[in-house]
Biopython code that builds the backbone (N, CA, C, O; Angstrom):
import numpy as np
from Bio.PDB.StructureBuilder import StructureBuilder

atoms = [
    (1, "MET", "N", (-14.554, -22.150, 22.188)),
    (1, "MET", "CA", (-13.419, -22.559, 22.128)),
    (1, "MET", "C", (-13.295, -23.816, 21.355)),
    (1, "MET", "O", (-12.289, -24.187, 20.751)),
    (2, "PHE", "N", (-14.451, -24.439, 21.443)),
    (2, "PHE", "CA", (-13.958, -26.008, 20.602)),
    (2, "PHE", "C", (-14.580, -25.703, 19.140)),
    (2, "PHE", "O", (-14.715, -26.789, 18.575)),
    (3, "GLN", "N", (-14.933, -24.832, 18.460)),
    (3, "GLN", "CA", (-14.967, -24.299, 17.218)),
    (3, "GLN", "C", (-13.594, -23.966, 16.684)),
    (3, "GLN", "O", (-13.160, -24.566, 15.700)),
    (4, "LEU", "N", (-12.865, -22.989, 17.328)),
    (4, "LEU", "CA", (-11.515, -22.506, 17.281)),
    (4, "LEU", "C", (-10.549, -23.604, 17.261)),
    (4, "LEU", "O", (-9.756, -23.563, 16.319)),
    (5, "LEU", "N", (-10.426, -24.630, 18.130)),
    (5, "LEU", "CA", (-9.359, -25.677, 17.768)),
    (5, "LEU", "C", (-9.716, -26.526, 16.782)),
    (5, "LEU", "O", (-8.820, -27.044, 16.115)),
    (6, "LYS", "N", (-11.065, -26.818, 16.513)),
    (6, "LYS", "CA", (-11.523, -27.599, 15.617)),
    (6, "LYS", "C", (-11.038, -26.737, 13.873)),
    (6, "LYS", "O", (-10.820, -27.375, 12.843)),
    (7, "SER", "N", (-10.981, -25.231, 13.999)),
    (7, "SER", "CA", (-10.962, -24.810, 12.820)),
    (7, "SER", "C", (-9.196, -25.025, 12.575)),
    (7, "SER", "O", (-8.565, -25.368, 11.575)),
    (8, "VAL", "N", (-8.794, -24.685, 13.851)),
    (8, "VAL", "CA", (-7.052, -24.742, 13.729)),
    (8, "VAL", "C", (-6.500, -26.443, 13.051)),
    (8, "VAL", "O", (-5.527, -26.632, 12.321)),
    (9, "THR", "N", (-7.357, -27.368, 13.513)),
    (9, "THR", "CA", (-7.211, -28.764, 13.525)),
    (9, "THR", "C", (-7.322, -28.872, 11.796)),
    (9, "THR", "O", (-6.448, -29.362, 11.081)),
    (10, "ASP", "N", (-8.111, -28.517, 11.511)),
    (10, "ASP", "CA", (-8.843, -28.874, 9.781)),
    (10, "ASP", "C", (-7.889, -27.808, 8.985)),
    (10, "ASP", "O", (-7.618, -28.145, 7.833)),
    (11, "SER", "N", (-7.373, -26.634, 9.419)),
    (11, "SER", "CA", (-6.472, -25.830, 8.635)),
    (11, "SER", "C", (-5.130, -26.446, 8.572)),
    (11, "SER", "O", (-4.394, -26.107, 7.646)),
    (12, "LYS", "N", (-4.743, -27.259, 9.391)),
    (12, "LYS", "CA", (-3.326, -27.964, 9.471)),
    (12, "LYS", "C", (-3.471, -29.121, 8.897)),
    (12, "LYS", "O", (-2.388, -29.695, 8.784)),
    (13, "GLU", "N", (-4.548, -29.831, 8.397)),
    (13, "GLU", "CA", (-4.637, -31.014, 7.740)),
    (13, "GLU", "C", (-4.722, -30.615, 6.114)),
    (13, "GLU", "O", (-4.360, -31.288, 5.149)),
    (14, "LYS", "N", (-5.291, -29.369, 6.152)),
    (14, "LYS", "CA", (-5.416, -28.954, 4.455)),
    (14, "LYS", "C", (-4.117, -28.215, 4.126)),
    (14, "LYS", "O", (-3.703, -27.172, 4.634)),
    (15, "SER", "N", (-3.538, -29.000, 3.134)),
    (15, "SER", "CA", (-2.237, -28.065, 2.679)),
    (15, "SER", "C", (-2.288, -27.628, 1.338)),
    (15, "SER", "O", (-3.212, -28.121, 0.692)),
    (16, "ALA", "N", (-1.535, -26.821, 0.728)),
    (16, "ALA", "CA", (-1.712, -26.271, -0.656)),
    (16, "ALA", "C", (-0.266, -26.425, -1.105)),
    (16, "ALA", "O", (0.636, -26.447, -0.267)),
    (17, "SER", "N", (-0.058, -26.517, -2.232)),
    (17, "SER", "CA", (1.427, -26.497, -2.748)),
    (17, "SER", "C", (1.255, -25.366, -3.896)),
    (17, "SER", "O", (0.119, -25.136, -4.312)),
    (18, "TRP", "N", (2.424, -24.620, -4.440)),
    (18, "TRP", "CA", (2.354, -23.693, -5.458)),
    (18, "TRP", "C", (1.503, -23.771, -6.236)),
    (18, "TRP", "O", (0.545, -23.009, -6.373)),
    (19, "LYS", "N", (1.884, -25.116, -7.090)),
    (19, "LYS", "CA", (0.820, -25.588, -7.800)),
    (19, "LYS", "C", (-0.420, -25.461, -7.968)),
    (19, "LYS", "O", (-0.844, -24.947, -9.003)),
    (20, "ASP", "N", (-1.492, -26.027, -6.710)),
    (20, "ASP", "CA", (-2.741, -25.464, -6.257)),
    (20, "ASP", "C", (-2.802, -24.373, -6.399)),
    (20, "ASP", "O", (-3.768, -24.001, -7.065)),
    (21, "ILE", "N", (-1.902, -23.351, -5.906)),
    (21, "ILE", "CA", (-2.287, -21.978, -5.761)),
    (21, "ILE", "C", (-2.113, -21.244, -7.047)),
    (21, "ILE", "O", (-2.747, -20.195, -7.163)),
    (22, "LEU", "N", (-1.474, -21.569, -7.870)),
    (22, "LEU", "CA", (-1.299, -20.908, -9.505)),
    (22, "LEU", "C", (-2.539, -21.542, -10.275)),
    (22, "LEU", "O", (-3.061, -20.888, -11.178)),
    (23, "GLN", "N", (-2.987, -22.714, -9.961)),
    (23, "GLN", "CA", (-3.891, -23.376, -11.059)),
    (23, "GLN", "C", (-5.232, -22.797, -10.572)),
    (23, "GLN", "O", (-6.253, -22.995, -11.230)),
    (24, "ASP", "N", (-5.248, -22.026, -9.335)),
    (24, "ASP", "CA", (-7.109, -21.953, -8.666)),
    (24, "ASP", "C", (-7.065, -20.542, -9.198)),
    (24, "ASP", "O", (-6.216, -19.751, -8.788)),
    (25, "LYS", "N", (-8.002, -20.197, -10.141)),
    (25, "LYS", "CA", (-8.158, -18.714, -10.784)),
    (25, "LYS", "C", (-8.504, -18.027, -9.635)),
    (25, "LYS", "O", (-7.956, -16.934, -9.497)),
    (26, "SER", "N", (-9.447, -18.468, -8.579)),
    (26, "SER", "CA", (-9.954, -17.508, -7.507)),
    (26, "SER", "C", (-8.721, -17.062, -6.465)),
    (26, "SER", "O", (-8.902, -16.148, -5.660)),
    (27, "ILE", "N", (-7.543, -17.734, -6.543)),
    (27, "ILE", "CA", (-6.554, -17.263, -5.613)),
    (27, "ILE", "C", (-5.549, -16.311, -6.723)),
    (27, "ILE", "O", (-5.092, -15.187, -6.517)),
    (28, "LEU", "N", (-5.387, -17.190, -7.962)),
    (28, "LEU", "CA", (-4.127, -16.572, -8.769)),
    (28, "LEU", "C", (-4.805, -14.963, -9.085)),
    (28, "LEU", "O", (-3.956, -14.076, -9.000)),
    (29, "LYS", "N", (-5.832, -14.619, -9.338)),
    (29, "LYS", "CA", (-6.213, -13.354, -9.715)),
    (29, "LYS", "C", (-5.979, -12.248, -8.659)),
    (29, "LYS", "O", (-5.482, -11.176, -9.005)),
    (30, "PRO", "N", (-6.373, -12.522, -7.217)),
    (30, "PRO", "CA", (-5.799, -11.500, -6.294)),
    (30, "PRO", "C", (-4.421, -11.527, -6.111)),
    (30, "PRO", "O", (-3.883, -10.471, -5.781)),
    (31, "THR", "N", (-3.638, -12.680, -6.283)),
    (31, "THR", "CA", (-2.323, -12.816, -5.979)),
    (31, "THR", "C", (-1.743, -11.750, -6.824)),
    (31, "THR", "O", (-1.177, -10.776, -6.328)),
    (32, "LEU", "N", (-1.906, -11.960, -8.331)),
    (32, "LEU", "CA", (-1.520, -11.349, -9.318)),
    (32, "LEU", "C", (-1.383, -9.761, -9.285)),
    (32, "LEU", "O", (-0.449, -9.050, -9.656)),
    (33, "ILE", "N", (-2.460, -9.476, -8.791)),
    (33, "ILE", "CA", (-3.101, -8.129, -8.501)),
    (33, "ILE", "C", (-2.251, -7.466, -7.305)),
    (33, "ILE", "O", (-1.780, -6.339, -7.454)),
    (34, "ALA", "N", (-2.104, -8.056, -6.340)),
    (34, "ALA", "CA", (-1.228, -7.584, -5.379)),
    (34, "ALA", "C", (0.134, -7.791, -5.565)),
    (34, "ALA", "O", (0.791, -7.187, -4.716)),
    (35, "VAL", "N", (0.824, -8.442, -6.388)),
    (35, "VAL", "CA", (1.901, -8.283, -6.859)),
    (35, "VAL", "C", (2.269, -7.494, -7.979)),
    (35, "VAL", "O", (3.435, -7.197, -8.237)),
    (36, "VAL", "N", (1.226, -7.133, -8.682)),
    (36, "VAL", "CA", (1.459, -6.099, -9.506)),
    (36, "VAL", "C", (1.402, -4.782, -9.119)),
    (36, "VAL", "O", (1.953, -3.975, -9.868)),
    (37, "LEU", "N", (0.819, -4.342, -8.041)),
    (37, "LEU", "CA", (0.441, -3.193, -7.380)),
    (37, "LEU", "C", (1.951, -2.872, -6.523)),
    (37, "LEU", "O", (2.587, -1.821, -6.596)),
    (38, "MET", "N", (2.284, -4.000, -5.766)),
    (38, "MET", "CA", (3.549, -3.974, -5.475)),
    (38, "MET", "C", (4.947, -3.600, -6.339)),
    (38, "MET", "O", (5.802, -2.785, -5.989)),
    (39, "VAL", "N", (4.946, -4.151, -7.164)),
    (39, "VAL", "CA", (5.876, -3.845, -8.402)),
    (39, "VAL", "C", (5.728, -2.508, -8.795)),
    (39, "VAL", "O", (6.754, -1.837, -8.907)),
    (40, "PHE", "N", (4.313, -1.851, -9.094)),
    (40, "PHE", "CA", (4.437, -0.646, -9.560)),
    (40, "PHE", "C", (4.771, 0.422, -8.114)),
    (40, "PHE", "O", (5.294, 1.522, -8.292)),
    (41, "GLN", "N", (4.517, 0.089, -7.165)),
    (41, "GLN", "CA", (4.785, 0.787, -5.954)),
    (41, "GLN", "C", (6.577, 1.066, -5.869)),
    (41, "GLN", "O", (7.234, 2.015, -5.442)),
    (42, "GLN", "N", (6.864, 0.074, -6.342)),
    (42, "GLN", "CA", (8.497, 0.155, -6.413)),
    (42, "GLN", "C", (9.005, 0.924, -7.394)),
    (42, "GLN", "O", (9.962, 1.689, -7.274)),
    (43, "LEU", "N", (8.224, 0.678, -8.587)),
    (43, "LEU", "CA", (8.827, 1.548, -9.782)),
    (43, "LEU", "C", (8.731, 2.765, -9.526)),
    (43, "LEU", "O", (9.584, 3.568, -9.904)),
    (44, "ALA", "N", (7.260, 3.234, -8.570)),
    (44, "ALA", "CA", (7.263, 4.655, -8.361)),
    (44, "ALA", "C", (7.975, 5.620, -7.779)),
    (44, "ALA", "O", (7.675, 6.806, -7.639)),
    (45, "ALA", "N", (9.254, 4.856, -7.335)),
    (45, "ALA", "CA", (10.420, 4.964, -6.346)),
    (45, "ALA", "C", (9.853, 5.844, -4.998)),
    (45, "ALA", "O", (10.211, 6.987, -4.715)),
    (46, "ILE", "N", (8.989, 5.108, -4.332)),
    (46, "ILE", "CA", (8.493, 5.845, -3.120)),
    (46, "ILE", "C", (9.676, 5.511, -2.123)),
    (46, "ILE", "O", (9.840, 6.224, -1.133)),
    (47, "ASP", "N", (10.362, 4.611, -2.336)),
    (47, "ASP", "CA", (11.312, 4.276, -1.212)),
    (47, "ASP", "C", (12.663, 5.590, -1.343)),
    (47, "ASP", "O", (13.297, 6.048, -0.392)),
    (48, "ALA", "N", (12.798, 5.921, -2.643)),
    (48, "ALA", "CA", (13.826, 6.904, -2.906)),
    (48, "ALA", "C", (13.324, 8.046, -2.099)),
    (48, "ALA", "O", (13.905, 8.572, -1.150)),
    (49, "VAL", "N", (12.049, 8.393, -2.651)),
    (49, "VAL", "CA", (11.397, 9.803, -1.939)),
    (49, "VAL", "C", (11.582, 9.654, -0.226)),
    (49, "VAL", "O", (11.853, 10.607, 0.504)),
    (50, "MET", "N", (11.433, 8.647, 0.104)),
    (50, "MET", "CA", (11.258, 8.423, 1.754)),
    (50, "MET", "C", (12.731, 8.587, 2.291)),
    (50, "MET", "O", (12.918, 9.239, 3.318)),
    (51, "PHE", "N", (13.842, 7.970, 1.572)),
    (51, "PHE", "CA", (15.023, 7.868, 1.940)),
    (51, "PHE", "C", (15.641, 9.212, 1.782)),
    (51, "PHE", "O", (16.601, 9.577, 2.460)),
    (52, "TYR", "N", (15.077, 9.927, 0.885)),
    (52, "TYR", "CA", (15.972, 11.402, 0.633)),
    (52, "TYR", "C", (14.817, 12.476, 1.378)),
    (52, "TYR", "O", (15.154, 13.651, 1.228)),
    (53, "THR", "N", (13.891, 12.346, 1.930)),
    (53, "THR", "CA", (12.923, 13.329, 2.451)),
    (53, "THR", "C", (13.713, 14.367, 3.030)),
    (53, "THR", "O", (13.407, 15.536, 2.798)),
    (54, "VAL", "N", (14.833, 14.050, 3.858)),
    (54, "VAL", "CA", (15.406, 15.124, 4.495)),
    (54, "VAL", "C", (16.576, 16.005, 3.555)),
    (54, "VAL", "O", (16.920, 17.130, 3.916)),
    (55, "ASP", "N", (17.051, 15.460, 2.510)),
    (55, "ASP", "CA", (17.667, 16.102, 1.490)),
    (55, "ASP", "C", (16.987, 16.538, 0.829)),
    (55, "ASP", "O", (17.339, 17.667, 0.488)),
    (56, "ILE", "N", (15.892, 16.138, 0.321)),
    (56, "ILE", "CA", (14.774, 17.004, -0.644)),
    (56, "ILE", "C", (14.191, 18.352, 0.308)),
    (56, "ILE", "O", (13.921, 19.419, -0.244)),
    (57, "PHE", "N", (14.048, 18.169, 1.690)),
    (57, "PHE", "CA", (13.500, 19.211, 2.131)),
    (57, "PHE", "C", (14.410, 20.469, 2.420)),
    (57, "PHE", "O", (14.082, 21.655, 2.448)),
    (58, "ARG", "N", (15.610, 19.900, 2.622)),
    (58, "ARG", "CA", (16.703, 20.855, 2.855)),
    (58, "ARG", "C", (17.055, 21.743, 1.262)),
    (58, "ARG", "O", (17.270, 22.952, 1.181)),
    (59, "GLU", "N", (17.040, 21.037, 0.432)),
    (59, "GLU", "CA", (17.412, 21.660, -0.964)),
    (59, "GLU", "C", (16.162, 22.301, -1.248)),
    (59, "GLU", "O", (16.285, 23.065, -2.206)),
    (60, "ALA", "N", (14.966, 22.271, -0.755)),
    (60, "ALA", "CA", (13.989, 23.169, -1.062)),
    (60, "ALA", "C", (13.957, 24.216, -0.520)),
    (60, "ALA", "O", (13.351, 25.157, -1.033)),
    (61, "GLY", "N", (14.655, 24.336, 0.759)),
    (61, "GLY", "CA", (14.653, 25.609, 1.404)),
    (61, "GLY", "C", (13.545, 25.922, 2.314)),
    (61, "GLY", "O", (13.453, 27.067, 2.756)),
    (62, "THR", "N", (12.717, 25.043, 2.628)),
    (62, "THR", "CA", (11.578, 25.508, 3.560)),
    (62, "THR", "C", (12.206, 25.709, 4.734)),
    (62, "THR", "O", (13.355, 25.355, 4.996)),
    (63, "ASP", "N", (11.382, 26.332, 5.510)),
    (63, "ASP", "CA", (11.369, 27.034, 7.127)),
    (63, "ASP", "C", (11.351, 25.656, 7.992)),
    (63, "ASP", "O", (11.915, 25.654, 9.086)),
    (64, "ILE", "N", (10.814, 24.677, 7.588)),
    (64, "ILE", "CA", (10.446, 23.636, 8.537)),
    (64, "ILE", "C", (12.092, 22.866, 8.357)),
    (64, "ILE", "O", (12.910, 22.896, 7.438)),
    (65, "ASP", "N", (12.086, 22.112, 9.885)),
    (65, "ASP", "CA", (13.462, 21.574, 10.107)),
    (65, "ASP", "C", (13.087, 20.336, 8.932)),
    (65, "ASP", "O", (12.022, 19.916, 8.481)),
    (66, "GLU", "N", (14.230, 20.064, 8.743)),
    (66, "GLU", "CA", (14.375, 18.884, 7.599)),
    (66, "GLU", "C", (14.064, 17.260, 8.212)),
    (66, "GLU", "O", (13.561, 16.352, 7.550)),
    (67, "ASN", "N", (14.486, 17.180, 9.578)),
    (67, "ASN", "CA", (14.054, 16.036, 10.048)),
    (67, "ASN", "C", (12.441, 15.809, 10.430)),
    (67, "ASN", "O", (11.828, 14.753, 10.275)),
    (68, "LEU", "N", (12.007, 16.819, 10.865)),
    (68, "LEU", "CA", (10.727, 17.312, 11.110)),
    (68, "LEU", "C", (9.807, 16.960, 10.123)),
    (68, "LEU", "O", (8.849, 16.222, 10.352)),
    (69, "SER", "N", (10.124, 17.602, 8.707)),
    (69, "SER", "CA", (9.598, 17.341, 7.758)),
    (69, "SER", "C", (9.565, 15.767, 7.266)),
    (69, "SER", "O", (8.536, 15.228, 6.858)),
    (70, "ALA", "N", (10.612, 15.231, 7.347)),
    (70, "ALA", "CA", (10.791, 13.808, 7.298)),
    (70, "ALA", "C", (9.763, 12.734, 7.920)),
    (70, "ALA", "O", (9.262, 11.719, 7.436)),
    (71, "ASN", "N", (9.658, 13.271, 9.021)),
    (71, "ASN", "CA", (8.415, 12.685, 10.356)),
    (71, "ASN", "C", (7.161, 12.900, 9.646)),
    (71, "ASN", "O", (6.372, 11.964, 9.518)),
    (72, "ILE", "N", (6.927, 13.992, 9.201)),
    (72, "ILE", "CA", (5.737, 14.380, 8.588)),
    (72, "ILE", "C", (4.876, 13.595, 7.373)),
    (72, "ILE", "O", (3.721, 13.239, 7.138)),
    (73, "VAL", "N", (6.352, 13.561, 6.696)),
    (73, "VAL", "CA", (5.779, 12.925, 5.295)),
    (73, "VAL", "C", (5.653, 11.244, 5.858)),
    (73, "VAL", "O", (4.702, 10.628, 5.379)),
    (74, "GLY", "N", (6.286, 10.709, 6.545)),
    (74, "GLY", "CA", (6.236, 9.303, 7.216)),
    (74, "GLY", "C", (4.930, 9.007, 7.888)),
    (74, "GLY", "O", (4.286, 8.007, 7.571)),
    (75, "GLY", "N", (4.421, 10.048, 9.029)),
    (75, "GLY", "CA", (3.271, 10.019, 9.494)),
    (75, "GLY", "C", (2.371, 10.083, 8.561)),
    (75, "GLY", "O", (1.429, 9.300, 8.681)),
    (76, "VAL", "N", (2.379, 10.871, 7.554)),
    (76, "VAL", "CA", (1.077, 11.399, 6.561)),
    (76, "VAL", "C", (0.719, 9.923, 5.776)),
    (76, "VAL", "O", (-0.427, 9.510, 5.595)),
    (77, "GLN", "N", (1.993, 9.215, 5.346)),
    (77, "GLN", "CA", (2.096, 8.139, 4.583)),
    (77, "GLN", "C", (1.677, 6.993, 5.254)),
    (77, "GLN", "O", (1.343, 6.106, 4.469)),
    (78, "VAL", "N", (1.543, 6.600, 6.836)),
    (78, "VAL", "CA", (1.121, 5.802, 7.684)),
    (78, "VAL", "C", (-0.446, 6.026, 7.515)),
    (78, "VAL", "O", (-1.261, 5.254, 7.010)),
    (79, "VAL", "N", (-0.662, 7.336, 8.091)),
    (79, "VAL", "CA", (-2.307, 7.361, 8.621)),
    (79, "VAL", "C", (-2.970, 7.065, 7.093)),
    (79, "VAL", "O", (-3.821, 6.175, 7.092)),
    (80, "TRP", "N", (-2.649, 7.776, 5.650)),
    (80, "TRP", "CA", (-3.246, 7.725, 4.523)),
    (80, "TRP", "C", (-3.683, 6.028, 4.332)),
    (80, "TRP", "O", (-4.800, 5.510, 4.333)),
    (81, "ARG", "N", (-2.321, 5.418, 4.171)),
    (81, "ARG", "CA", (-2.229, 3.872, 4.064)),
    (81, "ARG", "C", (-3.312, 3.127, 4.724)),
    (81, "ARG", "O", (-4.247, 2.474, 4.260)),
    (82, "SER", "N", (-2.875, 3.440, 6.147)),
    (82, "SER", "CA", (-4.096, 2.632, 7.288)),
    (82, "SER", "C", (-5.394, 3.298, 6.529)),
    (82, "SER", "O", (-6.160, 2.460, 6.054)),
    (83, "LEU", "N", (-5.660, 4.302, 6.391)),
    (83, "LEU", "CA", (-7.396, 4.871, 5.982)),
    (83, "LEU", "C", (-7.702, 4.235, 4.947)),
    (83, "LEU", "O", (-8.849, 3.804, 4.829)),
    (84, "LEU", "N", (-6.808, 4.044, 4.023)),
    (84, "LEU", "CA", (-7.189, 3.436, 2.723)),
    (84, "LEU", "C", (-7.554, 2.031, 2.799)),
    (84, "LEU", "O", (-8.557, 1.552, 2.271)),
    (85, "CYS", "N", (-6.541, 1.282, 3.599)),
    (85, "CYS", "CA", (-6.740, -0.121, 3.727)),
    (85, "CYS", "C", (-7.788, -0.422, 4.375)),
    (85, "CYS", "O", (-8.374, -1.414, 3.942)),
    (86, "PHE", "N", (-8.372, 0.234, 5.532)),
    (86, "PHE", "CA", (-9.390, -0.040, 6.145)),
    (86, "PHE", "C", (-10.490, 0.290, 5.470)),
    (86, "PHE", "O", (-11.472, -0.426, 5.666)),
    (87, "LEU", "N", (-10.610, 1.366, 4.574)),
    (87, "LEU", "CA", (-11.866, 1.410, 3.738)),
    (87, "LEU", "C", (-12.019, 0.167, 2.652)),
    (87, "LEU", "O", (-13.031, -0.524, 2.535)),
    (88, "ILE", "N", (-10.873, 0.039, 1.931)),
    (88, "ILE", "CA", (-11.117, -0.794, 1.181)),
    (88, "ILE", "C", (-11.462, -2.264, 1.514)),
    (88, "ILE", "O", (-12.263, -2.838, 0.777)),
    (89, "ASP", "N", (-10.944, -2.893, 2.522)),
    (89, "ASP", "CA", (-11.320, -3.890, 3.034)),
    (89, "ASP", "C", (-12.515, -4.161, 3.712)),
    (89, "ASP", "O", (-13.022, -5.279, 3.799)),
    (90, "PHE", "N", (-12.962, -3.117, 4.195)),
    (90, "PHE", "CA", (-14.475, -3.326, 4.836)),
    (90, "PHE", "C", (-15.541, -2.443, 3.788)),
    (90, "PHE", "O", (-16.539, -1.888, 4.248)),
    (91, "SER", "N", (-15.228, -2.398, 2.484)),
    (91, "SER", "CA", (-16.106, -1.507, 1.939)),
    (91, "SER", "C", (-16.964, -2.493, 1.428)),
    (91, "SER", "O", (-16.388, -3.444, 0.900)),
    (92, "PRO", "N", (-18.443, -2.520, 1.451)),
    (92, "PRO", "CA", (-19.386, -3.566, 1.094)),
    (92, "PRO", "C", (-19.464, -3.622, -0.285)),
    (92, "PRO", "O", (-19.444, -4.736, -0.809)),
    (93, "VAL", "N", (-19.551, -2.617, -0.981)),
    (93, "VAL", "CA", (-19.821, -2.594, -2.514)),
    (93, "VAL", "C", (-18.426, -2.296, -3.163)),
    (93, "VAL", "O", (-17.563, -1.490, -2.814)),
    (94, "MET", "N", (-18.460, -3.345, -4.403)),
    (94, "MET", "CA", (-17.395, -3.298, -5.432)),
    (94, "MET", "C", (-17.094, -1.949, -5.896)),
    (94, "MET", "O", (-15.917, -1.631, -6.061)),
    (95, "HIS", "N", (-18.166, -1.015, -6.154)),
    (95, "HIS", "CA", (-18.073, 0.311, -6.602)),
    (95, "HIS", "C", (-17.337, 1.172, -5.942)),
    (95, "HIS", "O", (-16.609, 1.992, -6.501)),
    (96, "ALA", "N", (-17.479, 1.042, -4.547)),
    (96, "ALA", "CA", (-16.884, 1.600, -3.532)),
    (96, "ALA", "C", (-15.410, 1.454, -3.762)),
    (96, "ALA", "O", (-14.623, 2.400, -3.756)),
    (97, "LYS", "N", (-15.082, 0.144, -3.975)),
    (97, "LYS", "CA", (-13.670, -0.174, -3.796)),
    (97, "LYS", "C", (-12.995, 0.386, -5.007)),
    (97, "LYS", "O", (-11.826, 0.758, -4.911)),
    (98, "LYS", "N", (-13.660, 0.477, -6.171)),
    (98, "LYS", "CA", (-13.165, 1.080, -7.459)),
    (98, "LYS", "C", (-12.779, 2.461, -7.221)),
    (98, "LYS", "O", (-11.764, 2.985, -7.678)),
    (99, "PHE", "N", (-13.730, 3.076, -6.407)),
    (99, "PHE", "CA", (-13.754, 4.460, -6.258)),
    (99, "PHE", "C", (-12.541, 4.883, -5.515)),
    (99, "PHE", "O", (-11.772, 5.796, -5.818)),
    (100, "LEU", "N", (-12.478, 3.962, -4.345)),
    (100, "LEU", "CA", (-11.187, 4.132, -3.413)),
    (100, "LEU", "C", (-10.046, 3.980, -4.253)),
    (100, "LEU", "O", (-9.096, 4.752, -4.122)),
    (101, "THR", "N", (-10.039, 3.154, -5.021)),
    (101, "THR", "CA", (-8.641, 2.621, -5.847)),
    (101, "THR", "C", (-8.094, 3.876, -6.588)),
    (101, "THR", "O", (-6.906, 4.190, -6.669)),
    (102, "GLN", "N", (-9.357, 4.665, -7.213)),
    (102, "GLN", "CA", (-9.111, 5.615, -7.687)),
    (102, "GLN", "C", (-8.566, 6.936, -7.115)),
    (102, "GLN", "O", (-7.972, 7.778, -7.789)),
    (103, "ILE", "N", (-8.834, 7.030, -5.776)),
    (103, "ILE", "CA", (-8.490, 7.988, -5.140)),
    (103, "ILE", "C", (-6.881, 7.550, -4.693)),
    (103, "ILE", "O", (-5.976, 8.385, -4.660)),
    (104, "LEU", "N", (-6.705, 6.244, -4.389)),
    (104, "LEU", "CA", (-5.205, 5.910, -4.192)),
    (104, "LEU", "C", (-4.364, 6.323, -5.498)),
    (104, "LEU", "O", (-3.288, 6.918, -5.429)),
    (105, "LYS", "N", (-4.989, 5.935, -6.699)),
    (105, "LYS", "CA", (-4.252, 6.383, -7.839)),
    (105, "LYS", "C", (-3.760, 8.042, -8.011)),
    (105, "LYS", "O", (-2.725, 8.559, -8.432)),
    (106, "PHE", "N", (-5.190, 8.650, -7.402)),
    (106, "PHE", "CA", (-4.884, 10.188, -7.582)),
    (106, "PHE", "C", (-3.853, 10.665, -6.632)),
    (106, "PHE", "O", (-3.129, 11.617, -6.920)),
    (107, "SER", "N", (-3.757, 9.958, -5.383)),
    (107, "SER", "CA", (-2.659, 10.369, -4.478)),
    (107, "SER", "C", (-1.077, 10.132, -4.770)),
    (107, "SER", "O", (-0.171, 10.925, -4.512)),
    (108, "TYR", "N", (-0.969, 8.916, -5.342)),
    (108, "TYR", "CA", (0.168, 8.967, -5.998)),
    (108, "TYR", "C", (0.736, 10.126, -7.085)),
    (108, "TYR", "O", (1.887, 10.559, -7.144)),
    (109, "ILE", "N", (-0.279, 10.454, -7.826)),
    (109, "ILE", "CA", (-0.248, 11.592, -9.071)),
    (109, "ILE", "C", (0.354, 12.752, -8.078)),
    (109, "ILE", "O", (1.360, 13.410, -8.343)),
    (110, "LEU", "N", (-0.323, 12.867, -7.061)),
    (110, "LEU", "CA", (-0.257, 14.141, -6.293)),
    (110, "LEU", "C", (1.012, 14.261, -5.697)),
    (110, "LEU", "O", (1.674, 15.298, -5.656)),
    (111, "LYS", "N", (1.420, 12.857, -5.106)),
    (111, "LYS", "CA", (2.458, 12.870, -4.561)),
    (111, "LYS", "C", (3.782, 13.248, -5.600)),
    (111, "LYS", "O", (4.679, 14.028, -5.280)),
    (112, "HIS", "N", (3.696, 12.488, -6.970)),
    (112, "HIS", "CA", (4.595, 12.929, -7.806)),
    (112, "HIS", "C", (4.963, 14.306, -8.353)),
    (112, "HIS", "O", (5.970, 14.754, -8.901)),
    (113, "VAL", "N", (3.793, 14.807, -8.009)),
    (113, "VAL", "CA", (3.684, 16.211, -8.784)),
    (113, "VAL", "C", (4.267, 17.191, -7.643)),
    (113, "VAL", "O", (5.114, 18.058, -7.862)),
    (114, "SER", "N", (3.757, 16.954, -6.551)),
    (114, "SER", "CA", (4.353, 17.846, -5.377)),
    (114, "SER", "C", (5.643, 17.803, -4.916)),
    (114, "SER", "O", (6.093, 18.634, -4.126)),
    (115, "SER", "N", (6.424, 16.640, -5.482)),
    (115, "SER", "CA", (7.580, 16.275, -4.786)),
    (115, "SER", "C", (8.548, 16.637, -6.053)),
    (115, "SER", "O", (9.766, 16.513, -5.924)),
    (116, "GLY", "N", (7.907, 17.140, -7.423)),
    (116, "GLY", "CA", (8.911, 17.406, -8.343)),
    (116, "GLY", "C", (9.682, 18.756, -8.106)),
    (116, "GLY", "O", (9.306, 19.490, -7.192)),
    (117, "ASN", "N", (10.577, 19.051, -8.773)),
    (117, "ASN", "CA", (11.637, 20.150, -8.741)),
    (117, "ASN", "C", (10.787, 21.403, -9.367)),
    (117, "ASN", "O", (10.062, 21.263, -10.352)),
    (118, "LYS", "N", (10.958, 22.605, -8.697)),
    (118, "LYS", "CA", (10.473, 23.750, -9.409)),
    (118, "LYS", "C", (11.292, 24.901, -10.105)),
    (118, "LYS", "O", (11.276, 26.065, -9.702)),
    (119, "ARG", "N", (12.125, 24.382, -11.369)),
    (119, "ARG", "CA", (13.119, 24.948, -11.823)),
    (119, "ARG", "C", (12.716, 25.516, -13.132)),
    (119, "ARG", "O", (13.529, 26.143, -13.810)),
]
sb = StructureBuilder()
sb.init_structure("model")
sb.init_model(0)
sb.init_chain("A")
sb.init_seg("    ")
for serial, (resi, resn, name, xyz) in enumerate(atoms, 1):
    if name == "N":
        sb.init_residue(resn, " ", resi, " ")
    sb.init_atom(name, np.array(xyz, "f"), 0.0, 1.0, " ", f" {name:<3s}", serial, name[0])
structure = sb.get_structure()
C-alpha cells in the first residue's frame, strides 16, 4: 500500500506540457501512430456502416431481421476488436505484433469487400 501511495505522489509531482510530449520522440512516435490509425479508421467509414446497418441489411433482402443483423455486426466488431487489442498488447514479440496488425488490415479489407453492393 505504501508503494502505491508513493507512486501516486510521485506521479502528481511530475507534470508534462504538450511541448514536452511533442519533443520526446519516445512519446511522439506512438502518439502519431495512434492518431493516424484513428484517422484512417474514420476515413474507412466504419461509422457509416454501423449507422446504416439496418438499412444495408433491409436493402440486401436477407432473411435475418434487420435489427438482429445490426446487433450481430456490432457484437462481432466488439469481440474482434477486444481480441485484437488483447493480443497486440500482450504479445511478447514485435514480429507477432506486426503479424496481428496485418490481420487487422486484412479484416478491414474483408469488411469493405463484404459490405459492397452486388450489382
